[in-house]
C-alpha positions in Angstrom: -5.8 -8.1 -12.0 -6.4 -8.0 -8.3 -5.7 -11.1 -6.3 -8.8 -13.1 -5.4 -10.1 -12.0 -2.0 -13.3 -12.4 -0.1 -14.4 -9.0 -1.3 -13.5 -9.5 -4.9 -16.0 -12.4 -5.1 -18.7 -9.8 -5.3 -17.0 -7.8 -8.1 -16.3 -2.0 35.5 -18.4 0.4 36.7 -16.9 3.8 36.2 -15.4 5.3 39.4 -12.1 3.6 40.2 -12.6 -0.2 39.7 -10.1 -1.7 37.3 -12.6 -3.1 35.0 -13.6 -2.1 31.5 -16.9 -3.8 31.0 -20.5 -2.8 31.8 -21.8 -3.0 35.4 -24.4 -5.5 36.5 -22.8 -8.6 34.9 -20.8 -11.5 36.4 -17.4 -10.7 37.8 -14.7 -10.5 35.2 -11.0 -11.3 35.2 -8.7 -8.4 36.1 -6.8 -6.7 33.3 -3.0 -6.3 33.3 -1.2 -3.1 32.2 -4.2 -0.9 32.1 -4.1 2.5 33.8 -7.0 4.4 32.1 -10.6 3.4 31.5 -13.4 4.2 29.2 -16.7 5.2 30.6 -19.5 2.7 30.2 -21.7 3.3 27.1 -24.6 5.5 28.1 -22.6 7.7 30.5 -21.4 9.8 27.5 -24.0 11.2 25.1 -23.5 13.2 22.0 -25.3 16.5 21.5 -26.1 18.4 18.3 -23.2 18.2 15.8 -21.7 16.3 13.0 -21.1 13.1 15.1 -24.7 13.1 16.3 -25.9 13.4 12.8 -24.1 10.2 11.8 -25.5 8.5 14.9 -29.0 9.6 14.2 -29.0 8.3 10.6 -27.6 5.0 11.7 -30.3 4.7 14.4 -33.0 5.2 11.7 -31.6 2.3 9.7 -31.2 0.1 12.8 -34.9 0.7 13.7 -35.9 0.0 10.1 -34.1 -3.1 9.1 -36.2 -6.3 9.0 -34.8 -8.9 11.5 -36.5 -11.8 9.6 -34.6 -10.9 6.5 -31.4 -11.0 8.4 -32.4 -14.4 9.8 -33.1 -15.8 6.4 -29.8 -17.5 5.7 -29.5 -18.9 9.3 -33.0 -20.4 9.1 -32.4 -21.8 5.7 -29.1 -23.4 6.6 -30.5 -25.0 9.7 -33.6 -26.4 8.0 -36.1 -24.0 9.6 -38.9 -22.1 7.8 -37.9 -18.7 6.6 -41.3 -17.4 7.4 -42.0 -15.8 4.1 -39.2 -13.2 4.6 -37.4 -12.0 1.5 -33.8 -13.0 1.1 -31.1 -10.3 1.2 -28.7 -9.5 -1.6 -25.0 -8.7 -1.8 -22.8 -10.4 0.8 -25.8 -11.9 2.6 -27.4 -13.5 -0.4 -28.3 -17.2 0.1 -25.6 -18.3 -2.4 -22.8 -15.9 -1.2 -20.0 -17.9 0.4 -19.7 -16.0 3.7 -23.3 -15.1 4.1 -24.3 -14.5 7.8 -21.3 -12.4 8.7 -23.2 -9.1 9.0 -25.8 -10.2 11.6 -23.2 -10.0 14.4 -22.6 -6.4 13.5 -26.3 -5.7 13.8 -26.4 -7.4 17.2 -23.6 -5.2 18.4 -25.1 -2.0 16.9 -28.5 -2.7 18.4 -27.0 -3.4 21.8 -25.0 -0.2 21.6 -28.0 1.8 20.6 -29.8 0.4 23.7 -26.8 1.2 26.0 -26.1 4.6 24.6 -29.6 5.9 23.8 -32.0 3.5 25.6 -33.6 2.7 22.3 -36.2 -0.1 23.1 -36.8 -0.9 19.4 -33.1 -1.8 19.0 -33.1 -3.8 22.2 -36.2 -5.7 21.2 -34.7 -6.5 17.7 -31.5 -7.8 19.3 -33.4 -10.0 21.7 -35.7 -11.3 19.0 -32.7 -12.2 16.8 -31.0 -14.0 19.7 -34.1 -16.0 20.4 -34.4 -17.1 16.8 -30.7 -17.9 16.6 -31.1 -20.2 19.6 -33.6 -22.2 17.6 -31.2 -22.5 14.7 -28.4 -23.6 17.1 -30.5 -26.2 19.0 -29.2 -29.3 17.2 -25.4 -29.3 17.7 -24.2 -25.9 18.8 -23.2 -24.8 15.3 -24.7 -21.5 14.2 -24.2 -20.1 10.7 -25.7 -19.3 7.3 -23.4 -21.8 5.5 -23.0 -25.5 5.9 -20.6 -26.9 8.5 -18.8 -28.7 5.7 -17.2 -25.3 5.0 -15.5 -25.5 8.4 -14.2 -29.0 7.7 -12.9 -27.8 4.3 -11.1 -24.8 5.8 -9.5 -27.1 8.4 -8.3 -29.4 5.7 -7.2 -26.5 3.4 -9.6 -27.7 0.7 -12.0 -24.8 0.8 -12.4 -23.4 -2.7 -15.6 -21.4 -2.7 -14.1 -18.2 -1.3 -15.7 -18.5 2.2 -14.0 -17.2 5.3 -16.0 -19.1 7.8 -14.2 -18.1 11.0 -14.4 -14.5 10.0 -18.2 -14.9 10.0 -18.2 -16.9 13.3 -16.2 -14.1 14.9 -18.9 -11.6 14.0 -21.7 -13.8 15.5 -19.8 -14.4 18.7 -18.9 -10.7 19.1 -22.5 -9.7 18.6 -23.8 -12.2 21.1 -21.3 -11.1 23.6 -22.3 -7.5 23.2 -26.0 -8.3 23.6 -25.1 -10.2 26.8 -22.9 -7.4 28.2 -25.0 -4.4 27.2 -28.6 -5.7 27.3 -28.3 -8.5 29.8 -30.4 -11.6 30.1 -29.3 -15.2 29.9 -30.3 -16.3 26.4 -27.5 -14.4 24.5 -25.0 -15.8 27.1 -26.3 -19.4 26.6 -26.1 -19.2 22.8 -22.7 -17.6 23.0 -21.2 -20.2 25.4 -22.7 -23.1 23.4 -21.2 -21.7 20.1 -17.8 -21.1 21.8 -17.8 -24.6 23.0 -18.4 -25.8 19.5 -15.4 -23.7 18.3 -13.3 -25.3 21.1 -14.3 -28.8 20.1 -13.6 -28.3 16.4 -10.3 -26.5 16.8 -9.0 -28.8 19.6 -9.0 -31.6 17.1 -6.4 -29.9 14.9 -2.6 -30.1 15.4 -0.7 -26.9 15.9 0.5 -27.2 12.3 -3.0 -27.7 11.0 -4.3 -24.7 13.0 -1.5 -22.4 11.7 -2.2 -23.5 8.1 -5.9 -22.8 8.6 -5.1 -19.3 9.9 -4.0 -18.4 6.4 -7.7 -18.0 5.7 -9.1 -14.8 7.2 -10.6 -15.4 10.6 -11.5 -11.9 11.9 -10.8 -11.3 15.6 -11.4 -14.8 16.9 -8.5 -14.3 19.4 -10.1 -11.1 20.5 -13.6 -12.3 21.1 -12.6 -15.4 22.9 -10.2 -13.5 25.1 -13.1 -11.1 25.9 -15.2 -14.2 26.8 -12.5 -15.3 29.2 -12.5 -11.8 30.7 -16.2 -11.9 31.0 -16.5 -15.3 32.6 -13.0 -15.8 34.2 -13.1 -19.3 32.6 -9.6 -20.0 31.4 -11.0 -22.5 28.8 -11.8 -19.5 26.5 -8.3 -18.1 26.8 -6.9 -21.4 25.7 -9.1 -21.4 22.6 -8.2 -17.8 21.9 -4.5 -18.5 21.8 -5.0 -21.2 19.2 -5.8 -18.3 16.9 -2.4 -16.6 17.4 -1.1 -16.3 13.8 2.6 -16.9 14.1 3.6 -15.9 10.6 2.1 -12.5 11.3 2.9 -12.1 15.0 6.5 -13.1 14.9 7.8 -10.3 12.6 5.7 -7.8 14.5 7.0 -9.0 17.9 10.5 -8.2 16.5 9.4 -4.8 15.2 9.7 -5.8 11.6 7.5 -4.3 8.9 6.4 -7.3 6.9 3.0 -5.9 5.9 3.6 -5.4 2.2 1.1 -7.5 0.2 -1.0 -8.7 3.2 -4.7 -8.3 3.1 -5.1 -5.4 5.5 -8.3 -6.0 7.3 -7.4 -9.6 7.9 -4.5 -8.3 10.1 -5.9 -5.5 12.2 -8.5 -7.6 14.1 -5.6 -10.0 15.0 -3.7 -7.1 16.5 -6.7 -6.1 18.5 -6.7 -9.6 19.8 -3.1 -9.4 20.7 -3.8 -6.3 22.8 -6.7 -8.1 24.5 -4.4 -11.1 25.1 -1.8 -8.9 26.7 -4.4 -7.5 29.1 -5.6 -11.0 29.9 -2.2 -12.6 30.4 0.3 -9.9 31.1 2.5 -11.4 28.4 4.5 -8.5 27.1 5.0 -10.1 23.7 1.4 -9.5 22.9 1.7 -5.9 23.9 4.7 -5.5 21.7 2.9 -7.1 18.7 0.0 -4.7 19.1 2.1 -1.6 19.6 4.5 -2.3 16.8 1.6 -3.0 14.5 0.1 0.4 15.3 3.4 2.2 15.0 4.2 0.6 11.7 0.8 1.1 10.2 0.4 4.7 11.3 3.9 5.7 10.5 4.4 3.9 7.1 1.1 2.8 5.7 -1.4 5.6 6.4 -2.8 8.2 4.1 -3.5 11.8 5.1 -7.1 11.1 6.0 -6.1 8.4 8.5 -7.1 5.4 6.4 -4.8 2.7 5.1 -4.5 0.1 2.3 -5.1 0.1 -1.4 -7.3 -2.5 -3.0 -7.7 -4.0 0.5 -3.9 -4.7 0.8 -1.0 -3.1 2.5 1.6 -1.8 0.0 5.3 -1.2 0.6 6.3 0.9 3.5 5.9 4.5 2.8 4.2 3.9 -0.6 1.5 6.6 -0.9 2.1 8.6 -4.0 2.0 5.5 -6.3 -1.3 4.3 -4.8 -3.8 7.1 -5.1 -6.7 5.2 -6.6 -10.4 4.6 -6.4 -10.0 1.8 -3.9 -7.9 3.4 -1.2 -8.8 3.4 2.5 -11.2 0.5 3.2 -13.6 1.7 5.9 -13.3 -1.5 8.0 -9.6 -0.9 8.4 -10.0 2.6 9.9 -12.8 1.4 12.2 -10.6 -1.4 13.5 -7.6 0.9 13.8 -9.7 3.1 16.1 -10.4 0.1 18.3 -6.8 -0.9 18.3 -5.9 2.7 19.3 -8.3 2.6 22.2 -6.8 -0.7 23.3 -3.3 0.7 23.3 -4.1 4.1 24.7 -5.4 2.7 28.0 -2.0 1.0 28.5 -0.1 4.3 27.7 -2.4 7.1 28.6 0.3 9.7 28.5 1.0 9.1 24.8 -1.1 11.8 23.1 -0.1 10.5 19.7 -2.7 7.8 20.0 -5.5 10.3 20.0 -3.8 12.6 17.4 -4.2 9.6 15.1 -7.7 8.7 16.4 -8.9 12.2 15.7 -7.3 12.2 12.2 -9.0 8.9 11.2 -12.3 9.6 12.9 -12.8 13.1 11.4 -11.4 12.7 8.0 -12.3 9.1 7.1 -14.9 7.4 9.3 -17.1 10.5 9.7 -17.2 11.1 6.0 -17.7 7.5 5.0 -21.4 7.9 5.7 -23.6 9.5 3.1 -25.2 12.6 4.6 -27.8 12.5 1.9 -29.0 9.1 3.0 -31.6 9.1 5.8 -30.5 5.5 6.6 -26.8 6.2 6.9 -25.5 4.4 3.9 -21.7 4.1 3.8 -19.0 3.6 1.3 -16.6 0.7 1.2 -13.5 2.5 -0.1 -12.8 6.2 0.1 -11.1 7.2 -3.2 -8.0 9.3 -3.1 -7.2 9.5 -6.8 -7.3 13.0 -8.3 -10.9 13.7 -9.1 -12.1 11.0 -6.7 -15.7 10.9 -5.5 -17.3 9.1 -2.6 -19.8 6.5 -3.5 -18.1 5.9 -6.8 -15.6 3.0 -7.3 -15.1 -0.6 -8.4 -18.4 -2.5 -8.2 -16.6 -5.7 -7.0 -15.5 -4.0 -3.8 -18.5 -1.9 -2.9 -17.1 1.5 -4.0 -20.6 2.8 -4.4 -22.9 3.6 -1.4 -24.4 0.7 0.5 -28.2 0.0 0.4 -30.8 -1.2 2.9 -30.8 -4.8 1.7 -28.7 -5.3 -1.4 -25.1 -4.9 -0.3 -24.2 -6.0 3.3 -20.4 -5.6 2.8 -18.1 -5.8 5.8 -17.9 -2.0 5.8 -21.6 -1.7 6.0 -21.5 -3.9 9.2 -18.7 -1.9 10.7 -20.5 1.2 9.7 -23.6 0.5 11.9 -21.3 -0.5 14.7 -19.0 2.5 14.8 -21.8 5.1 14.3 -23.5 3.8 17.5 -20.4 4.2 19.6 -19.0 7.5 18.4 -19.1 8.9 22.0 -17.0 6.1 23.5 -13.6 7.8 23.4 -14.2 11.4 24.2 -13.5 11.0 27.9 -11.4 8.6 30.0 -10.8 8.3 33.7 -8.1 7.0 36.0 -9.0 7.1 39.7 -10.4 10.6 40.2 -8.6 12.0 37.1 -10.6 12.9 34.1 -9.0 13.0 30.6 -10.6 14.9 27.7 -9.2 13.3 24.5 -11.7 14.5 21.8 -13.4 17.8 21.3 -17.0 17.0 20.5 -20.3 18.3 21.7 -21.3 15.9 24.4 -22.4 15.3 28.0 -20.5 13.1 30.4 -22.4 11.8 33.4 -19.8 10.5 35.7 -22.3 8.5 37.7 -20.0 7.1 40.4 -18.9 10.6 41.4 -22.1 12.5 40.8 -20.4 14.9 38.3 -21.6 16.0 34.9 -19.4 17.6 32.3 -21.0 19.4 29.4 -18.8 20.1 26.4 -20.0 22.7 24.0 -18.2 23.2 20.7 -18.5 23.3 17.0 -14.9 21.9 16.6 -13.3 21.5 14.1 -15.3 24.3 12.4 -14.1 26.4 15.4 -11.0 26.2 17.5 -12.6 26.5 20.9 -14.3 24.1 23.2 -16.0 24.9 26.5 -16.4 22.4 29.4 -18.8 23.1 32.2 -18.9 21.1 35.4 -22.0 20.5 37.5 -22.9 18.2 40.3 -21.3 17.4 43.7 -17.6 18.1 43.8 -15.4 16.6 46.4 -11.8 17.5 47.3 -8.9 18.2 44.9 -8.8 16.2 41.6 -7.4 16.6 38.1 -8.7 17.2 34.6 -6.3 16.4 31.7 -6.8 18.0 28.3 -5.0 16.7 25.2 -3.0 19.4 23.4 -2.9 18.1 19.8 0.4 18.0 18.0 -1.1 20.1 15.1 -1.8 23.2 17.3 0.5 26.0 18.3 -0.2 28.5 21.0 -3.0 26.6 22.8 -4.6 28.3 25.7 -6.8 27.1 28.6 -8.7 29.2 31.0 -10.6 28.2 34.2 -13.3 30.6 35.0 -11.5 33.2 32.8 -8.1 32.7 34.4 -5.3 31.3 32.2 -3.5 28.2 33.3 -0.1 27.0 32.1 -0.5 25.0 28.9 1.9 22.2 28.0 3.5 21.7 24.6 1.7 20.3 21.5 1.5 16.5 21.5 1.1 16.2 25.3 -1.5 16.7 28.0 -2.2 19.7 30.2 -3.2 18.7 33.7 -5.3 21.0 35.8 -5.5 20.0 39.5 -7.7 22.0 41.9 -10.7 21.8 44.2 -13.4 22.1 41.6 -16.8 23.7 42.2 -20.1 23.4 40.5 -20.4 25.6 37.4 -16.6 25.8 37.0 -15.9 26.4 33.3 -12.9 25.4 31.3 -12.3 27.0 27.9 -9.8 25.3 25.6 -8.6 27.2 22.5 -6.6 25.2 20.0 -5.4 27.6 17.2 -5.4 26.0 13.7 -3.3 26.9 10.8 -2.7 25.7 7.2 -0.1 22.9 7.1 0.9 20.9 4.0 1.5 17.2 4.8 3.7 15.4 2.3 3.3 11.9 1.2 5.8 9.6 2.8 7.4 8.7 -0.6 7.2 12.0 -2.4 7.8 15.3 -0.5 6.4 17.2 -3.5 3.0 15.6 -3.3 1.1 17.0 -0.3 -2.3 17.2 1.4 -3.6 20.4 2.8 -4.6 20.4 6.5 -6.2 23.0 8.7 -5.7 21.8 12.2 -6.8 18.2 12.2 -8.9 18.5 9.1 -7.8 17.5 5.6 -9.1 20.1 3.1 -10.2 18.8 -0.3 -10.5 20.8 -3.6 -14.1 20.9 -4.8 -14.0 20.2 -8.5 -17.7 19.7 -9.0 -18.2 17.3 -11.9 -14.9 18.1 -13.5 -12.7 15.1 -14.2 -9.1 15.0 -13.1 -6.4 12.6 -14.2 -3.4 13.9 -12.4 -2.8 15.8 -9.1 -3.2 19.5 -9.8 -0.2 21.7 -9.2 -0.8 23.9 -6.2 0.3 27.5 -5.8 1.3 27.0 -2.2 1.3 30.7 -1.4 -2.4 30.9 -2.4 -3.8 28.5 0.1 -6.3 29.7 2.6 -8.8 27.8 4.7 -11.4 28.0 1.9 -9.6 28.7 -1.4 -6.4 28.0 -3.3 -5.0 28.3 -6.8 -4.1 25.1 -8.7 -3.1 24.7 -12.3 -3.5 28.5 -12.5 -7.2 28.5 -11.6 -9.0 29.1 -8.3 -10.6 26.1 -6.5 -12.7 26.1 -3.4 -11.5 24.0 -0.4 -13.8 22.1 1.9 -13.3 19.8 4.9 -12.8 16.4 3.4 -15.5 14.9 5.7 -17.9 17.2 3.9 -16.6 16.5 0.4 -19.8 14.8 -0.9 -21.5 14.8 -4.2 -18.4 16.3 -5.8 -15.2 15.3 -7.5 -12.5 16.2 -5.1 -8.7 16.4 -4.9 -6.7 15.6 -1.7 -3.1 15.3 -2.7 -1.5 18.2 -4.7 1.7 18.6 -6.6 3.6 21.4 -4.8 7.0 21.3 -6.6 7.8 22.1 -10.2 7.1 19.7 -13.0 10.0 18.8 -15.3 11.1 18.9 -18.9 13.2 16.0 -20.0 15.8 17.6 -22.3 17.9 15.3 -24.4 21.5 16.4 -23.9 22.6 15.6 -27.5 19.8 17.4 -29.4 18.3 19.9 -27.0 14.9 18.6 -27.9 12.3 17.8 -25.2 10.5 14.6 -24.5 6.8 14.8 -25.3 3.9 12.6 -26.5 3.0 12.3 -30.2 0.0 14.5 -31.2 -0.5 15.3 -27.5 -2.3 11.9 -27.2 -4.0 11.1 -23.9 -4.5 7.4 -24.8 -2.6 4.3 -23.7 0.1 3.7 -26.2 0.8 7.4 -27.1 4.3 7.4 -28.5 7.1 9.3 -26.8 8.9 11.6 -29.2 11.4 14.4 -29.3 10.1 17.9 -30.1 11.0 21.5 -29.9 10.2 23.2 -26.6 6.9 24.7 -27.6 5.6 24.8 -24.0 2.7 22.3 -24.5 1.5 20.3 -21.4 2.6 17.0 -23.0 6.2 18.2 -22.6 5.8 18.4 -18.8 6.3 15.5 -16.5 5.8 14.9 -12.8 8.5 13.0 -11.2 7.0 10.5 -8.7 9.3 8.8 -6.2 8.8 5.0 -6.2 11.2 3.4 -3.7 14.7 3.8 -5.2 13.2 4.5 -8.6 10.9 7.2 -10.1 8.0 7.2 -12.4 7.4 10.0 -15.0 3.7 11.0 -15.3 2.7 13.2 -18.2 0.9 16.3 -17.1 -1.3 16.4 -20.2 -2.5 12.8 -20.2 -1.9 11.5 -16.7 -0.2 8.4 -18.2 3.3 7.2 -17.1 6.3 6.6 -19.3 6.9 2.9 -20.0 8.2 0.4 -22.6 6.0 -1.2 -25.2 5.0 -4.8 -24.2 7.6 -4.6 -21.3 10.3 -5.4 -23.9 13.9 -5.8 -22.8 15.3 -5.4 -26.3 17.3 -2.5 -27.7 15.2 0.1 -29.6 12.0 -1.1 -27.9 9.4 1.7 -28.3 8.9 4.0 -25.3 5.3 5.2 -24.8 2.8 6.3 -22.2 0.5 3.9 -20.5 -1.9 3.7 -17.6 -0.1 3.6 -14.2 -0.7 -0.1 -13.5 2.4 -0.8 -11.5 4.5 -2.8 -14.0 8.3 -2.6 -13.6 8.8 -1.0 -17.1 7.1 2.1 -15.7 9.9 2.5 -13.2 13.2 4.3 -14.0 16.3 5.0 -12.0 18.3 8.2 -12.3 22.0 7.7 -12.6 23.7 11.0 -11.8 26.5 11.8 -14.2 27.3 15.2 -12.6 26.5 18.7 -13.8 22.8 18.1 -13.8 23.1 15.3 -16.4 21.5 11.9 -15.9 21.2 8.5 -17.5 17.6 7.3 -17.1 17.6 3.5 -16.7 14.5 1.3 -17.1 14.0 -1.0 -14.0 12.5 -3.8 -16.1 15.1 -4.0 -18.9 18.1 -2.2 -17.6 18.2 -0.2 -20.8 18.6 3.5 -21.1 16.1 6.1 -22.3 17.5 7.2 -25.7 16.6 8.6 -29.1 16.2 6.2 -32.1 19.4 6.2 -34.1 20.5 9.4 -32.3 18.0 11.4 -34.5 17.8 15.1 -34.2 14.6 15.9 -36.1 11.4 16.9 -34.5 9.1 13.9 -34.0 11.9 11.4 -33.8 10.9 8.3 -31.8 12.2 7.7 -28.2 13.4 4.2 -27.5 15.4 2.3 -24.9 18.9 1.4 -25.8 22.0 -0.3 -24.3 24.4 1.7 -22.2 26.8 2.3 -25.1 28.0 5.8 -24.1 26.3 7.7 -26.9 25.3 11.3 -26.1 21.6 10.7 -26.9 21.4 8.5 -23.7 22.0 11.5 -21.5 19.3 13.8 -20.2 18.8 17.0 -18.2 15.8 17.3 -15.9 14.7 21.0 -16.0 12.3 22.2 -13.5 9.5 24.3 -14.8 
């Protein structure tokens, strides 16, 4: 059973100034350690392509959604009339503990839709919501859809209803800040400052020990938004409040470069790391920088699936643990969206490190882009992205929102981050530093570098093609540089300027082109793609197929799968492969919709477990596919139940039956001699784990991790159908096995 979590309750103007906020607002505090800058939203616009499709569907939903329905829980909590509006369902239902978390996401998305697209409907919705929130807040500065008593309870560590109140508050503060920064006006600022002052008053009353204890309850990115408020106002009060939310038990190991993520609720952590990056820029304290960088390095290096997502059942698993956690509830959408933001925060401090945008591209294309349902006009999203064999988007555990979101009946965290991310998809294509322009992503788009009077039009169908063309127009002045990311996955990249080749740097770096540019200069970037198999961290025999940056998935239609198909590696092309002896079509994973798919494939031989005393092979009685199917010895007749996939699991292995997909375990997790060995669902219990004790000459003892007993044959029997048991290490020959690759 999964642990109880908040989800399980539901079943700078561009042009040289060192600022990274929108122009036209009050002066902000300078940032430390930043040497590259994003263009303000609105200076980069998407053109026709896959990213723009996502943006358009989200805009349709943002224009549709009823603001009065979103205001329902605020008005009800603050004693105001709900005006006849219907209540929402799901996570914004009037009885749901952390109702009112999603409204801040909508404020941000509306503000971004105004900044990027000039959409007046979204602007007006944001302004209306802010005006109504101001009425709710009027009495004491508090602003939420749940009673203030929940705040007192979380401070006292007596909260038992599953609420995560500061998580919700973070979303509201962030939405108000974005409305102020991107739309302007004073009302969002006033509501924001009044609410932040309330947070200051409430948290100032806590001792350091009380505050750290309270931080064990998810609090979103409170340190991030309050630091942003400091940056926006240059009022050190808000930085003081932000630093109260520095979570020592998480930050201390990361500062030391220690991976202590196993078992932590994943999306509780990533917003804190974003906050650490923001605090570094605000204070220059290198410890904050180290926390954020180490968190990124650890997560990307040891906890990330091929599609760029992380976590299983919302939690980090042991470092490198991938093969053992291919389930329906992998890769929570929120995590990847927040990892994109963390990547941005870190990249601007290390703009020569191309690895940041290798990952950004991986997660954006393979996870975030495909998390939206292309069949939904309103851009519905999924909570998890299943990676089990035969997984299917929009299908998963009801408690966690594995199905597609709806207009008013879900409102999960991932639905909120979905409307946010799909209104800022253009934000990280281009960066600048002084007069140098960096191209980090290959996407159809137009950059209007307003401060320099330059327009860059990028035309491409990437990643369907390997070529992108950038055309410059406008007024050029003097010599300046354009940097182009050469991804680590390419080989033989070429760049031409007006048809003339330029020297291209190695993969995983940037190529810098410095010249006196002229209007209509054209840069053509070609990034050859090839098939590469990417192994799981913990099992080199289990691999994902990639073509360039794109993960390819097997299209299995409505066919069910229980185990990873065995891939004939030599058969793989961009569009087809052979697996389990049959052809299968391959599609980009971001387009793997309305189908059962497979992402990770077995690429090494399966094994027969041959008893050294009898020569019989280990199989499953009657070729059962059910839990409890008995392990027996049988003649080598070649049936699939005699074949086992060896899955690395730390220092141990698990044996998965090719026929049933079940793993070898011990009945009732017994530790007794002669306890029955059987197959069971792979639910992670210790009796499913075995260590191989090498005896030389290809002979092994197979020791159960839970009991310490050896895999053996009952009474040393030699007949077909004799039962397999566990036994003490007594030196008998039936305790010895050969693993024979098939």
